[in-house]
N, C-alpha and C positions, 0 to 999 in steps of 0.2 A: 723058068722062074716059078712054075707052079709048085715046086717042091720047097720053096722058101716059106717057112712058117705054115706048114700045112694045116695046123689047127685053126688058123684064121681064115675064114671064108669070105670071098669077095662076092659082091652082087653087081648088077648093072648100074646101080644108083650111086655107088661110092668109088673111091680112087684107090682101094686096097690093092688092086692089081698093079697100079703104077708104083705104089710104095714097095711092093714085092720086087718089081723090076729094079728100082733104085737100090734096094738092099742087096740084091744080087750083084749089081755093079760095084757097090761098096765092098762086098766080101771078096769078089774076084779081082778087084782093083784095076787100075789103069796101067799104062806103061810109061816109063820115063822117055822123054824125047830130048835128043841133043841136036840143037840147031847148028847150021854151018858156022855161025859166028862164035861157037863155043858155049852159048847159053844153054842151061839145062832147065827143062820144064818138068815139074813134079807130076807124077801120075796118080797122086793121092785123090781120092774121091771123098768128099765130105757130105754129110746128110743131116738135115735138121727136120725133126718131126714136130709139128705143132697141130693141135686140134682139141676138140671138145673132150671132156672126160668120157671114158668108156669106148674110145676108138682104137684100142689095141696098141697104143704107142709103147707101153712098157713091155708088152709081149714081144713086139718086134725087137726091142733092145735085148731082151733075154734070149731070143733066138740067135741074134748076132753074137752074143757072148758065148753060147754053146757051139756055134758053128765055126767061129774064128779060132785059129791056133794061138794067136796072141791077142788077148782081149782083157781089158779091165772094165768092170762094171761098178759104177759108183752112183750114189744118190745125192741129190742136192740137200737132203735133210741131214746127212751124216758127214758132209765135207764142206769146206769153204773154197772160195775162188783161189786163194793162195795155196791151199792144200792140194790143188790139182797139179801144181808144178813141183813143189818141194815142201818139206816140213822140217822143223828143228826138233829133235828128240833128245832127251837126256839119257845118257848111259853112265857106266861106272866111271869113265875117265872125264866126263864133262858133258859137252853138247856135241851132237853130230847132225849132219844134214842128210835127210832121207828123201829119196825121190818120191814124187807124187804119182797120181794116176797117169798123167800125160807122159811122164818120163818112163814109167814102168811099161807102158804099152807102145813104146817107140817101134815103129814099123808095123803096128797092128791096129786094133780098133779100140777106141775109148767110148764107152757108153755112159752118158751122164743123164740119169733120169731125174725128173723134177728139177730142172735147171733153175726155175724161177724161185725155188725155196732157198737157194744158195745166198 
């Protein structure tokens, strides 16, 4: 996990090393499990970063965007909660439904920065 976001340095007083481990787990993913009764357990790993300003949250998101083959990065300033799933756009024939960030990154990573501004 040391090669995850190498520009962000960890010290003994913070939890940056734990965040790097969690980000490595998110990028490499889990495995689906099929139980004997036919139930399927998803292997998706979700991660929520919260913290004070200046604690490299956005840098971790930008690293995940560059490292993941399927990734959509969006900011709370430029999108709405409804826009994460779908949007209605006007084209020449009328209106069309266009997929949002969550739809476009299906099977990949969705990075939402400044979620509180949404």
